N, C-alpha and C positions, 0 to 999 in steps of 0.2 A: 504493500500500500504506500509506504513512504517513497519508494522508487517511482511509482506512478504519479504521486503528488509532485515530486520534484520535476518530473518530465512535463507535467501540466504547467507549472510555474515558469519553467524555462521557455516553453513554447509561447506562453502569454507575454513574457518579457521581451522575447526576440522578434515577435511578429510586428509588422507595420500596422496591422489593425488593432483596435482597442476592444472590440467586441467579437465574440466567437460563437458559432453554433456548436452544439455538442459534437456533431459529426466532424467538424474541423479539429476539435480537441482529440477526439477518438483517433483520427488518422495520424496526427502528430505523435501521440503516445505510442501507437502501434508501430511507427517507424523505429522508435527507440527500443520498445519492448514488444516484439512481435506476438508473444503469447498472451498479452493483456486482453482480457475480455471486456466487452462493453459495460457489463454490470459492475466490474471492479473499477473501471474508469469513472462511471457515474457515482459510485460510492466515494471515490477520491475527490471528485468535484464537490460533492455535498460536504465532505469533511473540510475542504478548503473554504467553503462558504461559511460553515459554522465557526471556523477559526478566524474569519474576517479577511482572508487573503484574496478570495474571489467574491464577486457580487453578481446577483442576477440582474439582467437588464431585459425588461419586457417591452416589446414593440406593440403589444396588444394581440397580435396574431401568433407571435412566436417568442420564445424565451431564449435569450442569449446569455453568455457568461462574459464577465469583464474582470480585469485585474483592478482591484480597489485602488483608487487614487490615480489611475492612468486614463487619460482621455475624458470624454464627457460621459461618464458612467454614473456620476453622482446625481441624485434627485435634487433639482433646483429649489424645491419648496421647503 
């Protein structure tokens, strides 16, 4: 789990984008850890959100993930 979390954070920090779909995160993690399952990656994302490293970003129709404090991911209200 820690290895997956590290891969997610590295991907989020190195990407030009500030918001990611789960599929983007899944592909990036599976490049580094080919045997990582989608369920494990989802659990790692949830753990990072609970720790405050990642945040959800909702567009209304889809939910994306963002690295806290990077880009316009903070709620302006």
